[in-house]
N, C-alpha and C positions, 0 to 999 in steps of 0.2 A: 150307448151301444156297449154291450158287455164284451168281455175278452173273446168269448166263443163267437159272437157275431162278427167281431173284427177279424178273427182268423178265417171264418168262412168267406168273408168279403175279400180278403187277400187272395185266397186260393181260387176263388171264382174268377178273379180278374188277372190271373197270371203270375202272381208273386208266389213262387214255390220254393221249397227247400230251405235249408240253412247253410251257413258257411261250412259246417262240418260235413254235411252231405255232399256239397260240391267239391270240397277238398278230397274227400274219400273217392268220389267218382273220378276226379282228375288224376289222383295218385294211381288208381287201378288202371286207368287208360294209359298212363305213361309206362307202367310196369308191363302191361299187355302189349305195348308197342316195342319195348326194349328186348323182351324175351326172344321173340323170333329173330330179331336182328342179331343178337349175340349168338344164338344157336347156329345161324347160317354163316355169319362172318367168321366165327371161330371154328367152323367145321365140326361142331360137336355132334351133329347128326346130318346125314345127307340122304338123298333119294326120298323114298316114301316116308321115312321117319321125320325128316325135315319138313316135308309137306304136311304131315299130320300136325306137327307143332304149329305151323303157320295157320292152318285151318282152325285148330282148336283155339288159338289166340284170337283169331278173327271172330269166331262165334262168341267167345267170352267178351270181347270188345263190344260187339253188337248188343249183348245183354246189358253191359254196364251203361252204354249210351241210352238204352231204352229206360232202364230203371232209375239212373241217377240224373240224367239231363232232360229226358222227355217226360219224366214223372208218370210213367205208365202205371205204377203200383198205387199212386195216390188218387186215381180217378174214382169218383163215387158214382153210383147209379149205373146206367148203361155205359158200357165201355166202348164208346164210339171210336176213340183213337186206336184201341187195340183191334177192333173189328176192321177199321180202315187199313191198318198195317197188314193184317192177315190177308185181306182181300187183295191188297197191292202185291203181296208176295206171291199169292196163288195165280194172279192174272198173268197171262203171258204177253 
């Protein structure tokens, strides 16, 4: 089995990402959790501005989770996970 075959075998059966990728995703998740906490607890922003910071951090956190931990960008061929996610969001 060549290196290429080995890699496709690993990705096909759920072994994704590298330590660097997971560490980057984890770090971004922590930062995107701490920013809204600091903004609100230290009263740096209140009212609508504080709410915008919280919502922006939440959207970015969602993107980080999808890209780094659910491996949405690594999917080859038909993007079934992405389609299922979009349909789940659109369904009421």
